[in-house]
N, C-alpha and C positions, 0 to 999 in steps of 0.2 A: 574844687571840681566835684562834677556829678556820674557817679557809676551810671551807666545805662543798666546793667544788669540788674540794679533795683530801681529803673520806671523799668523794664518787663515786667516785672512781677506785678506791678499795680494794675490796677486798670486805667483805658484812658479816658478820659471824660466824656462821659456822658451814653460810655457802654456800664452793664451792668458789673458788679464787685463781687462777694461773695453769695450765696446763693440769696435773692428777694430784697437787696440793698441793692438801692440805684446808685452812682453816683450823680446824676444831673438828678435838680431839682421838680420836679410833678408835670410844670407847665413855668411860661416865659417869666420871667424874674418884669422887677418892676419898671424895670431899665432897658430892656432890651421886647422890643417887638416878636411880637407871634413872625414866625415868615412867611415869606408872601409866594403865596403856589407862581412859575415861572408862565405856564401854560392863561391863570388865570391872570395874570399883573398885566400877560400882552392881549387878552378882551376886553380887561377897564381901559389899557390905554385907546382900543380901536373907537370901541363907544366913547369913549369920553372925541377922538377925534371927531366922531360922527356932531356930538353934539355942541363943540366946538367954531366945527363948522357951519352952524346953526343962532352961530349969539350965545350957546348954552353951556352950561358946566353941569355936572353930573358932584359937581362938591359944592354948589346949591344944593342943598336940604331941601329945601321944595321942589326944585327938579329932581332929586335922589328919589325922594318918595316917591310922585311919580313913574319913575320909570319904572322903582319897582314894583309899584299896584299894576302898573301897564304885563310887567315880566310877569305875574304871579298869575293874571286873566290868560297867559299865557301858556304857561305849566294847563292850569286848567285845559282852558282846549287841548290838549296835547292829552289831558288823560283822560275827557270825553272823546278821544278819537277812537284812543283806545278800548272805553269800552262801550262804544257800537262798533265794532268791529274792521275801524278802516285805518286800523296800521294793528301790526303785533309784537308781542313782549318783543322783542332784540330791538323792534324801530323803536319804537315806547322809551325803553333805553338810554336812547339811546340820543333820540328827544331831550331829555329828560336832562343827562343832563350835560350835554352843549347848552340850551339855555338857561338852567343852575347856576353854570357858569356865568355864564351872560349879567344873568339876575344878579350875582357879588359886584356888576362892575364901579360900582359904587364904592363899595368899602375897598376893592384894592387901589383907591388913588389915593 
């Protein structure tokens, strides 16, 4: 039988034990994938559906690379709009976050 009082004294996995000592490894091990943000996963699925409806897939390295290059151009356009005063800092931040999330679509598949 395991005593619950002993369990309560130990830090839970993933929490910090004594000051400065973490009970969880610093990053994912070779056996576990890093966690996928559910919002980015949903964006990836939507973008992938758009591509598959046209007979393409973001799992194809050349297609994924072309998509990433295109999204880099979109991000540059948003930076230009800020620099020219066409959008403000709040709009810039929102658009950059949205399109940067979209740019990550191939990695979420």
